C-alpha positions in Angstrom: 14.0 -16.7 -17.1 17.4 -15.5 -18.1 18.2 -16.9 -21.6 21.8 -17.3 -20.7 20.9 -19.7 -17.9 18.5 -21.6 -20.1 21.2 -22.0 -22.8 23.7 -23.1 -20.2 21.3 -25.8 -18.9 20.5 -27.0 -22.4 24.1 -26.9 -23.4 25.2 -29.0 -20.4 22.6 -31.7 -21.5 23.5 -31.4 -25.2 27.2 -31.8 -24.6 26.5 -35.2 -22.9 24.0 -36.3 -25.5 21.3 -36.8 -22.9 18.4 -35.3 -25.0 17.8 -38.8 -26.3 16.6 -39.9 -22.8 14.6 -36.8 -22.1 11.0 -37.3 -23.4 8.2 -35.3 -21.8 6.9 -38.2 -19.7 10.3 -39.0 -18.2 11.2 -35.4 -17.6 7.9 -34.9 -15.8 8.6 -37.9 -13.6 12.1 -36.7 -12.8 10.7 -33.2 -12.0 8.3 -34.8 -9.5 11.1 -36.9 -8.0 13.3 -33.9 -7.6 10.5 -31.9 -6.0 10.0 -34.7 -3.5 13.7 -34.6 -2.7 13.3 -30.9 -2.0 10.4 -31.7 0.3 12.5 -34.2 2.3 14.5 -31.2 3.6 11.3 -30.0 5.4 9.8 -33.3 6.4 9.0 -33.5 10.2 10.5 -30.1 10.8 9.3 -26.6 11.3 10.3 -24.2 8.5 12.9 -22.7 10.9 14.4 -26.2 11.7 14.5 -27.1 8.1 16.4 -24.0 7.1 18.9 -24.4 9.9 22.0 -25.8 8.3 20.1 -27.1 5.3 20.0 -24.2 2.9 22.8 -25.7 0.7 20.8 -28.9 0.3 17.6 -27.0 -0.3 19.4 -24.9 -2.9 20.7 -28.0 -4.7 17.3 -29.7 -4.8 15.6 -26.4 -6.0 18.2 -26.2 -8.8 17.4 -29.7 -9.9 13.7 -28.9 -10.0 14.3 -25.7 -12.0 16.7 -27.6 -14.4 14.1 -30.3 -15.1 11.5 -27.5 -15.6 13.7 -26.0 -18.3 14.1 -29.5 -19.9 10.4 -30.0 -19.9 9.7 -26.6 -21.4 12.3 -27.3 -24.1 10.8 -30.7 -24.8 7.4 -29.2 -25.3 8.7 -26.2 -27.3 7.4 -23.8 -24.6 9.0 -20.5 -23.8 9.3 -20.3 -20.0 8.6 -16.5 -20.0 5.4 -17.0 -22.0 4.2 -19.9 -19.8 4.8 -17.8 -16.6 3.2 -14.6 -18.0 0.1 -16.6 -19.1 -0.2 -18.2 -15.7 0.2 -14.9 -13.9 -2.5 -13.4 -16.1 -4.8 -16.3 -15.3 -4.1 -15.9 -11.6 -4.8 -12.2 -11.9 -8.3 -13.0 -13.0 -8.8 -15.7 -10.4 -7.3 -13.7 -7.5 -8.1 -10.0 -8.0 -6.4 -7.8 -5.4 -9.6 -6.4 -4.0 -10.8 -10.0 -3.1 -7.5 -11.8 -2.5 -5.4 -9.3 -0.6 -4.1 -10.8 2.6 -6.2 -13.9 2.2 -5.1 -17.5 1.7 -8.5 -18.8 0.4 -8.8 -20.6 -2.9 -10.2 -18.5 -5.7 -13.5 -20.4 -5.6 -14.0 -19.2 -2.0 -13.2 -15.5 -2.4 
């Protein structure tokens, strides 16, 4: 993730002295809540219906999810780039192209 964006997010929080409220448990809860708010945009609709006229709301909720993910990584002293690279490497092993290409099956069923 772009370091400038991460620093802007953390700087926003720091300038308001909100770090004192941001322990890993509460950040994880907030992340889940924001993800649920993102899902509300899609509830009881097809993907097409959800996107119709709702892209601004979806973008706002997605931003909240990403911001809380940055807060959680910071609270746990994790580098986002490292976490993502490690997970991609793990997924490469679980889902090799020759088995997973064009398939939606879980890795245990490939």
